[in-house]
C-alpha positions, 0 to 999 in steps of 0.5 A, spaced: 500 500 500 505 504 501 509 503 495 503 504 491 501 511 494 508 513 493 508 511 485 501 515 485 505 521 488 511 521 484 507 520 478 503 526 480 509 530 481 512 529 474 506 530 471 505 537 474 512 539 472 511 537 465 504 540 465 506 547 467 508 549 460 501 547 457 498 551 463 501 557 462 497 558 455 490 556 458 485 561 460 482 556 466 487 551 469 481 546 470 481 545 463 487 540 464 483 536 469 482 530 465 489 530 462 492 529 469 487 524 471 488 520 465 496 520 466 495 518 473 491 512 471 496 510 465 502 510 469 499 507 476 493 503 474 489 507 479 483 512 478 485 519 480 479 524 481 480 531 482 473 533 485 475 540 487 479 546 483 486 546 480 490 552 482 496 554 479 501 559 482 507 562 478 510 567 483 514 567 488 514 560 486 512 555 481 506 551 485 500 547 483 494 546 488 489 540 487 482 540 492 478 535 494 482 529 491 480 522 491 484 515 489 480 509 487 481 502 484 477 502 477 475 495 479 472 497 486 467 502 488 470 504 495 475 510 495 482 508 496 485 515 499 482 522 499 485 529 501 482 535 502 488 539 499 494 537 496 500 542 494 506 542 490 512 547 490 517 545 484 523 547 480 521 546 473 528 548 471 531 542 474 527 537 470 532 540 464 538 537 468 534 530 469 532 532 476 526 533 479 526 537 485 520 538 489 521 544 494 515 542 498 509 537 498 503 538 503 497 534 504 492 536 508 486 531 511 489 525 507 485 519 508 487 512 506 483 505 506 486 499 506 480 493 506 481 486 506 475 481 504 474 474 507 478 471 502 484 475 503 483 480 497 485 487 498 482 493 495 489 496 493 490 489 488 490 491 481 491 484 478 485 484 475 486 490 471 488 488 465 482 483 464 477 488 466 480 493 460 481 488 455 473 486 456 471 493 457 468 492 464 469 496 470 473 501 466 475 508 469 470 513 467 475 519 468 479 515 463 473 515 457 472 522 459 480 524 458 481 521 452 478 526 447 480 532 452 487 530 451 487 530 444 487 537 444 492 538 448 500 538 448 502 530 446 508 531 451 504 533 457 500 527 457 506 522 455 507 522 463 508 514 463 514 514 459 517 520 464 515 516 470 518 510 468 524 513 466 529 511 472 534 516 470 531 522 473 533 524 480 527 525 484 528 529 491 523 533 496 526 539 500 520 538 505 514 533 506 509 535 510 502 531 511 497 534 516 492 530 520 492 524 516 488 518 517 489 510 515 483 505 516 485 498 516 480 492 516 481 485 515 475 480 515 479 474 514 482 475 521 477 479 524 482 485 525 481 492 525 486 498 526 485 505 526 491 511 525 489 518 526 492 525 527 497 522 523 503 528 522 509 526 517 514 531 516 521 530 512 527 534 510 531 533 504 527 527 502 529 523 496 529 516 492 536 516 490 539 513 496 541 519 500 539 519 507 534 524 510 530 525 517 523 522 517 519 524 523 511 522 524 506 522 530 499 519 531 494 515 535 493 508 534 487 504 536 485 497 534 478 493 536 481 490 542 484 497 546 479 501 549 483 508 548 487 510 543 495 510 544 499 516 542 505 514 538 511 517 535 517 515 530 523 518 529 528 515 524 533 517 518 531 514 512 535 511 506 530 510 499 533 508 493 527 507 488 531 504 482 535 499 487 528 497 491 532 498 497 529 502 504 533 503 510 531 506 516 536 507 521 537 510 528 529 508 529 526 512 535 519 509 537 516 512 543 510 509 546 509 511 553 513 508 557 517 505 552 522 507 548 525 503 542 531 504 538 533 500 532 534 499 525 530 496 519 532 494 512 528 492 506 531 490 499 527 487 493 522 492 493 521 492 485 521 484 485 523 479 491 521 483 498 526 481 503 527 485 510 531 484 517 532 488 523 533 489 530 530 493 536 531 494 543 527 497 548 530 502 554 528 499 561 520 500 562 515 499 568 511 493 565 505 495 570 505 502 566 505 499 559 499 494 561 496 501 563 497 504 557 495 498 553 488 497 557 487 504 561 483 503 567 476 507 568 478 514 571 474 513 577 477 506 578 482 505 584 489 502 581 492 496 585 498 497 589 504 494 586 510 493 590 516 496 587 517 492 580 524 491 577 525 494 570 524 490 564 528 490 557 526 487 551 530 486 545 529 482 538 532 480 532 528 478 525 528 477 518 523 475 513 521 475 506 514 474 502 513 467 505 516 467 512 518 470 518 524 468 522 525 471 529 532 469 531 532 472 538 527 475 543 530 477 549 526 479 555 530 481 561 527 482 568 532 483 574 536 477 574 531 473 570 533 472 562 527 469 558 530 467 551 525 465 545 525 464 538 520 463 532 519 461 525 513 463 522 511 461 515 505 465 512 499 463 509 498 460 502 492 458 498 493 451 501 496 452 507 494 457 513 500 460 517 504 456 521 508 458 527 514 454 531 517 457 537 521 455 543 521 459 550 526 458 555 528 461 562 532 461 568 528 463 575 522 468 574 520 471 580 513 474 579 512 477 586 514 484 585 508 484 579 503 482 584 498 487 587 500 488 594 495 484 599 490 488 602 490 488 610 483 485 610 485 479 607 490 477 612 489 470 615 484 470 620 485 468 628 484 461 630 478 464 634 475 464 628 474 457 627 472 456 634 465 454 637 461 460 637 454 461 640 449 460 634 443 464 633 437 461 630 437 461 622 435 466 618 432 466 611 436 467 605 434 474 603 436 476 610 443 473 609 444 476 603 442 483 606 447 482 612 453 480 607 457 486 607 463 482 602 465 485 596 463 481 590 467 479 584 464 480 578 465 474 573 467 477 566 465 474 560 470 474 554 469 470 547 473 464 545 478 466 540 475 460 535 476 463 529 483 465 531 485 458 533 482 455 526 486 460 522 493 458 524 498 452 526 502 452 532 508 448 535 512 449 541 515 449 548 516 453 554 521 451 559 523 455 566 527 452 571 523 455 576 517 460 577 516 464 584 509 467 585 509 470 592 510 464 597 509 459 592 515 456 587 514 451 581 520 448 579 522 444 572 516 447 568 516 444 561 509 445 557 508 443 550 503 446 545 500 444 539 495 447 535 493 444 528 486 444 524 483 448 530 485 443 535 489 446 541 493 441 546 497 444 552 500 438 556 505 439 562 510 435 564 511 433 572 512 440 575 515 440 582 512 444 587 510 445 594 514 438 596 509 434 591 508 434 583 503 437 579 501 434 572 495 436 567 493 437 560 488 441 556 484 441 550 480 446 546 477 443 540 475 450 536 472 446 530 465 447 528 464 454 531 463 452 538 469 450 543 469 443 546 474 443 552 477 437 556 482 438 562 485 433 566 489 435 573 493 430 577 496 433 584 501 428 588 503 429 595 502 437 595 503 440 602 497 444 604 501 448 609 505 451 603 498 453 600 495 456 606 499 463 605 496 464 598 489 461 600 488 463 607 482 459 608 486 452 607 489 454 614 484 449 618 487 443 614 494 441 613 497 434 610 499 431 603 494 432 598 492 427 592 488 430 587 485 427 580 480 431 576 477 431 569 472 436 566 469 437 560 465 444 557 462 447 551 461 454 549 463 460 545 465 464 551 468 463 558 461 464 561 458 458 557 464 454 559 463 455 566 456 454 566 457 447 562 462 444 566 461 437 567 466 432 571 469 430 577 474 431 582 477 426 587 482 427 593 485 424 599 489 428 604 494 424 608 498 425 614 493 430 616 490 435 621 484 438 621 481 444 625 474 441 627 471 448 630 466 448 625 463 441 626 463 443 634 460 449 633 454 446 629 453 440 634 453 445 639 447 448 636 444 442 635 445 439 642 442 446 645 435 443 642 436 437 646 434 435 653 440 431 654 445 436 652 452 434 649 459 434 651 462 435 644 466 441 647 471 437 650 474 435 644 480 438 642 480 443 636 484 439 631 484 432 630 488 427 625 484 422 621 486 415 618 481 417 612 480 424 609 477 423 602 472 426 598 469 428 591 466 433 588 461 432 582 459 437 577 453 437 572 452 443 567 456 448 571 458 450 578 452 454 579 448 449 582 447 441 582 454 440 585 454 433 589 459 434 595 462 428 599 467 428 605 469 423 609 473 424 616 473 417 619 466 416 623 464 423 620 460 423 613 458 430 609 454 429 603 450 434 599 448 439 593 449 446 592 453 451 588 457 457 587 455 464 585 461 467 582 458 474 580 455 475 587 461 472 590 457 467 594 456 459 595 450 455 598 450 448 599 445 444 603 449 438 607 447 432 611 452 431 617 452 424 619 456 421 625 457 414 624 457 408 629 461 402 629 465 399 626 468 406 624 474 409 628 471 413 633 475 419 632 470 424 633 466 422 639 459 424 640 454 421 644 451 414 641 444 418 641 447 422 635 450 416 631 447 414 624 442 420 624 443 425 618 443 432 621 441 437 616 446 443 615 445 449 611 452 452 608 451 459 605 455 465 605 460 470 602 467 468 600 470 473 604 465 472 611 469 469 617 469 461 617 464 461 623 458 464 619 459 459 613 454 453 616 449 453 621 444 447 622 437 447 619 433 448 626 426 447 623 428 440 621 433 439 627 427 440 632 423 435 627 428 430 628 429 430 636 421 430 636 422 423 632 427 421 637 423 422 643 417 418 640 422 413 638 425 412 645 418 412 648 416 407 644 422 403 645 421 403 653 413 402 652 415 396 648 420 393 654 414 394 659 409 390 654 414 385 653 416 384 661 409 385 664 403 384 659 401 376 657 404 374 651 397 373 648 395 380 649 402 383 647 400 384 640 394 388 642 397 392 647 402 394 642 397 396 637 393 400 642 400 404 644 401 405 636 395 408 635 396 413 641 403 415 639 401 416 632 
């Protein structure tokens, strides 16, 4: 596109210089409009439309100004480019010395459209022009009109195509000034759209003869994934040799707050086989500031507090041609960490999609400085939080919601990149010696990725962490327009105490976690995946110690409704169990229908419920059961409570104290105690009947008592 625009501007400049002699003798310069349009069409293949006036100036310099100028591809209705005004100041005497000197080229409100359709054809493509002209279709209206007009003008003035193609003419521009330009780039084949606005370009002593000249531009950039436009600036020395098809940008200075990038870029084969190579390196910058530039937070939002983070430096070396791109080196330095990467990209063809292979490796990466500082309110709760507390009668769910003062965490919904996953193939690996995340350290990290024909597979080798290992794989099948996800995770001998500093709620349990998890989901967005999750997680915890404060709290509340009372308060706050295991079954998401089971020796928890991520709450209806013999009686409660499923409601905010998580369903507990009392009366009366009523009258007596008690 840039090369084509330059061709049009150069042809226009040469034509205007050659036309000055003819214009001197014309009463109205606008009569020459059609000749200019035809000459541009013949020399470049594009249709130039001068919708405004054409003004000629002879003093104090030779100059020509065109108003309301538009450029079109003859085969398409859309405009390629337009400008409110383009002006040239030239030296016609230099042309006699075979040198085109343009004192100034100025364009105001210059706009360029670059559009690619869903089959990767762009609107600047002229490959079908010859066929169109031969068949007489889609011919330029300006071409037909200009044909007769040029017969009455000087033949030398309209033979510009010969002059433009003459490579022996030296061309130079003392000054290029483009004000308030814009570029709109849209690609339907990839679903991308970019906008460049407020583009200002200035250059001194510009030429196409291989001599270096300064170039500067600034603009704002916006794409469909960024909420706010970004201001950018570029300064460089440029060397452009049109005849050799060579371009060199040296001493590049690219500024995007807070990054300053220095480098160079060379391009050869502009006239035949394109090839390029270059290198870039950034100055040290703050990663959090850069991310804020890419995705600015709303003005009324409070930015997270980030601890002092080390500066980041990025460098890259690359080369390529029209078929492939080779990124020989990418280095990212963060304090003592050096991340190295390389990649090869084979560009898409008519028969094959873009194919990418890569490798990323590093030593120890410490991400702790980039984490938001912890809020004091999220500190580990005191042990008293899990100790038995008096329990008031249950309140309904609406009252519970009104009394919840926790801050909710909104669940963001993002579309899955299904079209993107179907547009290219990917093969590579990521290897880190270790990654440090606050108190957690992950060692020997190796992850393999493979994307082929719309199916993404991510697989990890065993990762050493928390005195155990983690192993998992992930698959997303993006074929058919809907994502089918499957995932597996295995954890072996993970020390829960190592997780507790990061997840404070786990400090009530210690031991070695073993976990097997398998899940599937289907959808086009992240929310649809969460709402369609199906699968199971099974776990065991060995060498354990559990704070049973919440169990004691629940049964203390239950015993308060009994006439006999209960001595569970005499149990220690922490117990170890020979068996601590359970599972969680998901069906159609996490919001409801979860099935939960937990076994702690002689204590059994079962039930159903779900999570509300938007509200930051959970709600489960559980049954607490104390099992009698032959189970090991680790939790010792009166036999009168054995083998009875006690209903417990566990519903609260994630941020509430543990003491507020669960409480008995008092209405059902009263019914249980009533039934227990009735059963006890029946048992005692049955003993009396057996001892004191004659055998032949016992059945009659039991019937009378049964009718009485019911």
